C-alpha positions as CSV (number, residue, x, y, z in Angstrom):
1,M,-0.3,-0.4,0.1
2,E,1.0,3.5,-0.5
3,S,-1.3,5.5,0.9
4,R,-1.1,8.7,2.8
5,I,-3.8,10.0,5.0
6,A,-3.4,13.4,6.8
7,I,-5.8,14.7,9.9
8,V,-6.9,18.2,9.8
9,G,-9.0,19.7,11.8
10,A,-9.5,23.0,14.0
11,N,-7.8,23.6,17.5
12,G,-9.2,20.9,20.2
13,V,-11.5,18.6,18.4
14,G,-9.3,15.6,19.1
15,K,-6.7,15.4,16.4
16,S,-3.9,14.6,18.6
17,T,-5.7,12.5,21.1
18,L,-7.0,10.2,18.2
19,L,-3.2,9.8,16.8
20,K,-2.3,8.8,20.4
21,L,-5.0,6.4,20.5
22,M,-3.8,5.2,17.1
23,V,0.2,5.0,17.9
24,G,-0.3,3.7,21.5
25,T,0.8,6.5,23.4
26,L,-2.3,7.0,25.2
27,G,-4.3,3.6,26.3
28,L,-8.0,2.9,25.6
29,T,-10.0,3.8,28.2
30,S,-13.1,1.1,26.9
31,G,-13.7,-0.8,23.7
32,N,-11.5,-2.4,21.5
33,Q,-9.1,-1.3,18.7
34,Y,-8.0,-3.3,15.6
35,R,-5.5,-2.7,13.3
36,N,-4.4,-4.4,9.6
37,T,-1.3,-6.2,10.2
38,R,0.0,-4.0,7.5
39,L,-0.5,-1.0,8.9
40,S,2.2,1.3,9.4
41,L,1.8,4.8,11.3
42,S,4.0,7.6,11.8
43,M,3.5,11.1,13.2
44,F,5.2,14.4,13.1
45,T,4.1,17.2,16.0
46,Q,5.1,20.5,15.9
47,H,7.3,20.0,18.5
48,H,9.5,17.5,16.7
49,V,11.2,20.3,15.3
50,D,13.2,20.6,18.0
51,Q,14.9,17.5,17.2
52,L,15.6,18.0,13.4
53,K,19.2,19.1,12.9
54,L,18.0,22.5,10.5
55,H,21.3,22.3,8.2
56,L,20.5,18.9,6.8
57,S,18.2,18.1,4.1
58,P,15.0,16.3,5.2
59,L,16.6,13.3,3.0
60,E,19.6,13.9,4.6
61,Q,18.0,14.1,8.1
62,F,16.0,11.0,7.1
63,M,19.1,8.9,6.2
64,E,21.0,9.9,9.0
65,D,18.1,8.5,11.4
66,F,17.6,5.5,9.6
67,P,20.7,4.5,8.3
68,G,20.8,1.5,5.4
69,S,17.6,2.7,4.3
70,P,17.2,3.4,0.3
71,Q,16.8,6.6,-0.4
């Protein structure tokens, strides 16, 4: 699969909470969660910018963080 999905919406509507539940940062308080075994999740928040080396290009940053990955 090569799909990409973006979650957008107004402040305070629960986007971050939904994503945290999906990636496992938050646990469910009730109910069940089912995932396709081929699902791959990534999340980039505004606070991740502090971890970037701004002198690197996005590709250079990725290659440094994930050595051995194909370009």
